[in-house]
C-alpha positions, 0 to 999 in steps of 0.5 A, spaced: 166 839 027 170 844 031 167 849 035 168 856 037 168 857 044 168 863 049 176 865 050 175 864 058 172 856 055 177 855 050 182 856 055 180 852 060 179 846 055 187 848 052 189 847 059 185 841 061 180 844 066 175 843 062 173 837 056 168 838 050 162 833 051 162 827 046 155 823 044 155 816 045 156 816 037 162 820 038 160 826 035 163 833 039 156 836 041 159 843 042 158 843 050 164 844 055 164 841 062 169 841 068 173 835 068 173 834 076 165 836 077 162 834 070 158 841 071 156 844 064 160 850 064 159 853 057 157 852 050 160 854 043 158 860 039 153 858 034 151 851 037 145 848 033 139 845 037 140 839 033 147 839 038 143 839 044 138 834 042 143 829 040 146 831 047 140 829 051 139 823 047 145 820 049 144 821 056 143 815 060 136 814 063 140 816 070 142 823 068 136 824 064 132 823 071 136 828 074 135 833 069 128 832 069 127 833 076 132 839 077 130 846 079 132 851 074 128 856 078 133 857 083 138 862 084 144 858 082 141 857 075 139 864 074 145 867 075 150 867 069 157 866 072 162 871 069 168 866 065 173 873 065 173 873 073 179 870 076 177 868 083 170 867 085 168 870 092 164 865 095 159 868 101 160 865 108 156 860 111 151 863 116 154 859 121 161 862 120 158 869 120 155 867 127 162 864 130 165 871 127 160 875 131 160 871 137 168 871 137 168 878 138 164 878 144 166 873 147 173 870 151 175 864 147 174 859 153 167 863 153 166 861 146 167 854 146 163 853 153 157 856 150 156 849 146 157 845 152 151 850 156 146 849 150 147 841 151 148 840 159 143 844 163 147 841 169 153 845 167 149 851 165 146 851 173 153 851 176 156 857 172 149 860 174 151 859 181 158 861 180 155 868 177 150 869 182 155 868 188 161 872 184 155 877 183 153 878 190 161 879 192 162 885 187 155 888 189 151 886 182 144 886 184 141 884 178 145 877 176 140 874 180 138 866 179 132 869 176 135 874 171 141 868 169 135 863 167 133 868 163 140 869 159 143 867 153 148 861 154 152 867 150 151 871 157 152 866 162 158 864 159 161 871 158 159 873 165 162 866 168 169 868 164 169 875 166 168 873 174 173 867 173 178 871 171 178 877 175 178 872 181 184 869 177 188 876 177 186 878 184 189 871 187 195 873 182 195 880 186 195 877 192 201 872 192 205 878 189 204 882 195 
């Protein structure tokens, strides 16, 4: 039996991206799957309920168990994919968004060291001591140990590199003179 699939699915079948599902008895079921992932991407126009029943009966017990345990109320199953759209834009994961936000606010080395400060409290203490010392020299009265202990790792690392880069540029100026 030949089926009529929507044009985008038919094009995918002809290109070899999708395959038509075949029952264990060798009957075409009018359902298209991605060749690589096996994920169902569409069905033929006018497919009868009997074809679906035949397909379900042809599934091995492991796939039936997966089908029965699937939660079809999640947004992944509620959204109908736009098969006519050439490319799909994926949302960036939260970690990437946070990284991009921090990258705008931080020196590169500071961004790298923030992870170190989270896990190595001794290193953080060294950074706090350096910031406190340099803040005292610069006359910043609010950068005292009590305030630095309450500051985020982002803040401590940025302050550390602020003073470190400032000191390096002062040293270069002194050598140049």
